N, C-alpha and C positions, 0 to 999 in steps of 0.2 A: 214519444208518448202517443198512444192510440187516440184517434179522434173521438170526441164526445158529441153526440147529437142530442140536442134538447129541443123541445117544442117551444116556440115563442109565438106571441100573438102580434099580428100586423093589421092595422086598420084596413077595412074594405075599400075605402075611398083613396087608398094610397096608389101610387103609380108603380108599384112593384110588379105589375103584370100578372098577378095571381088570378086565375079564373074563378068565377063564383062557384062553379061545380066542385072545386077542390075544398071548399069550406065544409065544415062538419054540419052546418045548418044554415038555411037561407036567412033565418031570422037572427043569426049570431052577429053581433056587432063587429067581431074580429075574425079574421081568417087565420088558421093554424098553418104554420110552415116549420121547417127544420133549418137550423143554422149550425155551422161548424164552430164549436167552442174549443178547438185545439189550442193548448198552451205550448207555445214553441219554447224549446230549451235555448237559453241564452247564456252568455258568459257570466252574467250576474248571478243567475241561479246556480250554476255549477260552482262558482266561487263560494257561495253561501253554504252549499253542501259540504265542501271541503273544510270550511271554517268550523262548522258544527261538528264534523267528525274529529277534527284535531282537538276541539274543546272537550269533547267527551273523553277522548284518550288522555288528555292532560289531566282532567279531573280524576280519572281512575288512578293514574300514576301518582298524582299528588296526594290522594287519600292514602295510598299504600305507603308512600314515603313518610307521610305525616306521623305514622305510628313509630317511626324510628328516630325522628328528629323533633317531634312535637311534644306537647305536655304528657301524652300517654307514655312516651318513652321514659320520661323522668319519674312518672308515677310508678312504673315497673321497677325502676332502680331503687326507689325509696321502699317499696314493698319487699324487694329482695333484701334490703338492709335489715328490716325488722323480722322477716321470716315468720315462723308460726310456733305455737306451743310454748314450751319452756324457753326456747331460743328467743322468741319475741319478748317474753317477760323479762329475760335477762338484758336484752338490748334496750328496752324501755327504762329499766332501772339504771343502766349505765348512762342513758341520756339524761335522766333526772339528776343524777349526780353531776354530770358535766354542766348542766344548766345552772347549778347553784353558784358556780364561779366561772362564767363564760369568758375566757380569755384565749386568744389565739395560741398562746404558748402551751396552755394546759390541755388543748384538744388533741386527741389521738388522730392518726391518719384517717381512719374510717369515719370519724366524726367530721373531719374537715371535708371529706368527699360528700358526706350527707349535707353539710351546709352548702356546698357548691351546687348540688342538685336542687336544693330548695331555692336558692337565688335564681337559678336558671328557670325553674318552674314559674316563679313570680313574674319573670319578664314576659311570659306569654299573656299575663293579665294586664299588661300595660296598654294604655289607649292607642298606642301605635299599632297594635295587633288588630286583626279583623274581629268583628263582633262574635263570629262563630268560634274563633280560637279562644277569645275571652270566656265565652260561655262554657266551653269544654274545661277550661282551666278552673273556673269557679266551681264546677261540679267536683272536680278532682280535689280541690282544696277542702271542700266540705267533707268529702269522704275520708281524707287523711287526718284532718283535725279531730273528727269524732271517733275515728278508729284507733288512733295512737295517742293516748294521754301524754301531754307534754309537747306534742308537735307544734301546737299553737305558739308556745313560748319561744320555740326555736325560730319560727317565722318572724317573730318580732325583731330579732337581731339581724335580720337581712336588711341590706342597705335600702331597698325599695320601700320598706315599711317603716324604717326609722323616721322618715319625714312625717308620718302620721302620728297623731297624739293618742292613738288607741281608743278613739271614740267613733261612734257610728258616722257622724257627719264628716270627720276627717277621712275615713276610709272611703266613703261615697265620693268625696271630692277627688280623691286619688284615682278612683276608677270611674270617672265621669266620662260618658261617651262624647265624641266630638259633636254629634248632633242628636239631641234627645229623641227626635221623631224617628230615627233609624233603629233605636233600641227596641227589641221586641219585649213582650210581657215576660217571656221565659228568661230573657237576659236580665231584666230588672229584678225578677224574683230571686234568681240565684246569686246575683250580685249582692242583694240585701241579705241573703242567707249567709254567705261567707263573711259579710261584714258583721253580722250578729255573732258568728262563731269566733271572730278575731277580736272583737271589742272587749273591753275590760270593765268589770262591775264597778271598780273604783272611779271610773271616769264617766259615770252616768248611764251606763248600759244596763239592760235588763238581764244580761247573761250572768247568772249566778251559778250555772252548772259547771263552768270551766274551773272555778275556784274549788268546787267539790272534788273534781277528778285530778287536781294538781296540788293538793295539800300535802301529799306524801308520795312515796315510791309507788309506781303502778302495781307492783306485786301485792300491795296491801288493799287494793280496791275490791278484791274478791273475798275479803275477810267476812266471816259470819258472826263473830263475837264482838260485843261492844266492850268498851273500856270498863274496868271495874268501878262499881259505884255509880254508873251512869245508865240512863235509859235512852240514849241516843240511838238512832237507826244507823245501820251500816250503809255505805254508799249505794249498794244495790237496792235496798229497800227505799231509799230516798228517790232514786231514779224511777222505780216502779210507781211510786206515788205521783210523780210529775207526769209519767206516761199515761196515767188514767184521768188526767184533768181534761175532760172533754166536754161536749162532743166535738168542738172545733179543734183544728190542728194549726197551732201557731208555731213560731220558730222554737220557743223553749220546749214545747212538747215533742216536736220532731227530733230536736237535739238530744233530749233525754232518752228517747228510744234508741237512737244511734249510739250514744255513749254506752248504754246498757249492753248493746250487742258487742261493742268493742271489749268491754270487761268480761263478758261471758266467753269470749274467744281465748282469754287467758286461763291457764289451768288452776289458778289459785282456788277459785270457788269450788270447783268440782273435786279437787283434792281434799278439801275439808270434809268431804263425806266420810272419810275413814276415821276422823277424830271426833267430829260433831255431826253424826248422821241425822239426829233429830232436828237440829237447826237448819241444816242444808235442805232437808225434806220440806220443812215449813216454808222456806224462802222459794224453793222450787215450785211448790204448789201455788204460791202467790204469783210467781212468774207465769205459770200456765194460765191462771185465771186472767191475768193482765193481757196475755196474747189473745185470748178469746174475746175479751172486750175490745181490743184493738181491731181484730178482724171484723167484728160487728160494726164498729164505728167507721171503718173504711169501706163499708158496703161490699162484703164478700159474697153476697147472694148472687145468683145467676143473673137476675134482672138488673143488678146494679153494677156489673162489671163491663158492660158492653158500650156504654156511652162515654163520651169524652168528659173527663172530670176536670176540676180546677187544678191549678198548679200546686196548691198546698195539699190537695188530696192525693195527687200523683206522688209528691214527695213523701207524704205519710205512708202510702202503700209501699214505696221502696224501703222506707225505714222498717216497717213491720216485716217485710220480706227478709231484710237483713237480720233482724232479731230472731225470727223463726229459724232461719238458716243456721245462725250461730248456735242456737239451742239444739237443733237436730245434729249438727256436726259434733258438738260436745258429747251428746248422748251416745253417738256411734263410736267415740274414741275413749269413753270413760273407762277407768281401770278399777274403780271401786263400785260395788253394788249400790244401787239407789232405788228407793221405793218410788214407783211411778204413780202419780195421782190419776184419778179417772178423767180429769180435764185434759190430760195429755192425749188420751185416746180420741177425744173430741177434736183436738187440734189436728191430729193426723188425719182424721176422717174429712175434716174441712179442706185441708190442703191437698188431699188426694183427689179431689173432684177435677174433672177434665176442664171445666170452664175457669178454674182458678189459676191455671198456669199463665194466663196473660198478665194478671196483676201481681202474682207472687211467683215468678219463675224459679228463683233459687230454692225456696222452700218446697216448691212443687216437685223438684227433682229428688230431693232428699226424703220426702214423705214416704214413698214405698219402702225405703230401707229401714226407716224407723218403725213402720208398721210390721215389717218382718222381725225386727228386734223385739217388739212387744209380744208378738206371738211366741217367739222362742222363749222369752222369759216366762210367759204364762205356762208353757209346757214344762219348763224346768221346775217352776214352783210347784206344779201339780205332781211332778214325779218325786220331788223331795219330801213333800208333806203327805205322808200316808194317812188315809182316813182311819181313825181309830175305830169307827163303827163297823169296819169291814175286815178287821184282823182275823176274825173267826172264819170268814169266807176265804181269805187269802191262804190261811193255814190249811183249810180243808182242800183247796185247789192244789196245793203242793204236797199234800199228805204229811204235813209237819205238825207237831203238837204246838198248841198256842201257849207260848211261854209267858205271855203277858197276863194270862188269867191265873188266879190262885186256885189250883186244883186241890180239892180236899183229899185226905188220906183215903185209900181204897177200903171199902167195907169188906172185912174178911168173911162175912156171912152172905155177901151178895152173890148172885149166880156168876159162873165163870164166863168171862167175855168171849172165850173161844167158842161158846155155843151159838154166837150170833154171827150173821154174815156181815162182813165189813162193807161199809158204804163205798160204792164204786165211783160216785160222782159227788162233788161238794154239795149239790142241792139235796142229795139224799142224806148227807151227813148233818146238815143244818136242820135240826128239829125232826130228823128222821125222814121227812119228805116235804118238799116245797109245794105249797098249794098252787094250783094252776091260776087261780083268780088273782094272785099277788103279782104275777108277771105281766109284761106288756111288750108288744113288738116295737122295734126301732130299727134304724138303718145307720150305717157309719158314714159320717160326713167326710172324714179324712181317713187316710191309711195310718195305722198304728203298728209299730214293729213289735211291741209287747215282749221286749227282751228281759224286763225286770221280773223279779220273783212274784208269781201269782198273777201276772198280767196276761191278757188275752190279745193275741195278734189279730188285727183287722185289716181288711182291704176296703178302699173307698167303695161305697155302695152295697156292701154286704149286709145281709139281714141278720139281726141279732134279737135276742129275747132278754129284756132287762128283768133281772130277778131281785135286785135290791138297789134302790135309788135314795136311800136315807142320807147318804153323804152328798153334799153339794158339788164336790170336785170329782169324785170317783164313783162309778157305778159298777155293780157286779152283774155280769151278763153272760149269756150262752150263745155261741155261734150256731145258728139254725142249721147250717150245712154240715159242719163237722161235729157238732155236739160238745165241743170243748167250752170250758167255762173259765172265767177270770175277771179281773177288774180292768176297766178301761176309763180314760178321762171322760167326764160327763160332757165336755164341750165337743167331743168327737162324735156324739150321737145326736140324732134328731128323730 
């Protein structure tokens, strides 16, 4: 190591032999000199460097291997068992049927393997594991319980939880750390969170949501119709109501949001759009309003996402992110047309902001795809719904008679039409001549292919002249450069 020279102060009356002329000032009480501060390499320092290098290498290797032998590995196996879409719905219904009479002889091979993965996963939450391993396991258990209805009841039958009496205190005692002062606030919060999810309402717990999602087959949780003669709300409406109980986020409210996301990942609710579109649209509108309220309650503004929030707020943001992601994913895969409320556009705008990706990473990645879907649907709707006020303009542009109007019988005493010059442009045909003061200049915001009958093709930035803007969706315009006329979407002009 190269030598390091530093200035040090030495008293003038010392016997170091320093000449007075070498001092910086005759009045200075100390003389300045340089000393060698070289740190010599010894066997102890070399050994310490080797130990640190080996420790870093071992930590990296252990973290990599932990994914294949730790709780994350068994989480992946459980998620592969349930799969997605209709396959998940069928797997959850089969699990519900198996839990009605849980006996080892009646279980299928795949259910036995699932039980084995659950038992192994719970061993990582045992106090003999490290606190960090327990913390990871607690988070995984919360995610699985709230995502897969009925998973909680299956965990009850595992040997490690049979000792507990399904109460908060018994579960906390089962997962009590060896030394309380070693447990972090994050560990305590998620331990209490998974305890709440596992506890039973009949044993003094406040968790009444688990009963709601376990009363019947999971495929029925997405229903939109109430029983005949009753005014009860369907499970989705009940969970939406609990999700809005703010502004604070406690365990029941966070669980309601996560349960709701798990139900929306099933296809039942969205498939009802073909049979009961009005009911599905009403619930979907309520869902969108709830997500907006949740985004506001979790501080989605730019000045509220940069600071370190509380553990409950962090868990709430993760739940809202999961709910928004589940909604976006369903909209992108839906097979039946659904009317989109205006609040959905607001949600997409919020979650498309750059600063929002830190708090809501899942929904932030899906927001651009949903925005593209909404624009496509708007364009399709504008194309399908022809403006009735412009049928005369369209027919004039295509030289076709207007079959929608009731043309009176020709007058035999009227002058022969062949004596008149036929209008060469639609603007000449409409009222003989279009007054200049009724038109106004505009530009094309986007390109428009204009392949439909009576449509005007546009290129982005081209100058046009709007001749008729009575209809809110379609305007009749003339291309300034080519002189061609036709109808274009009003949203494409500015």
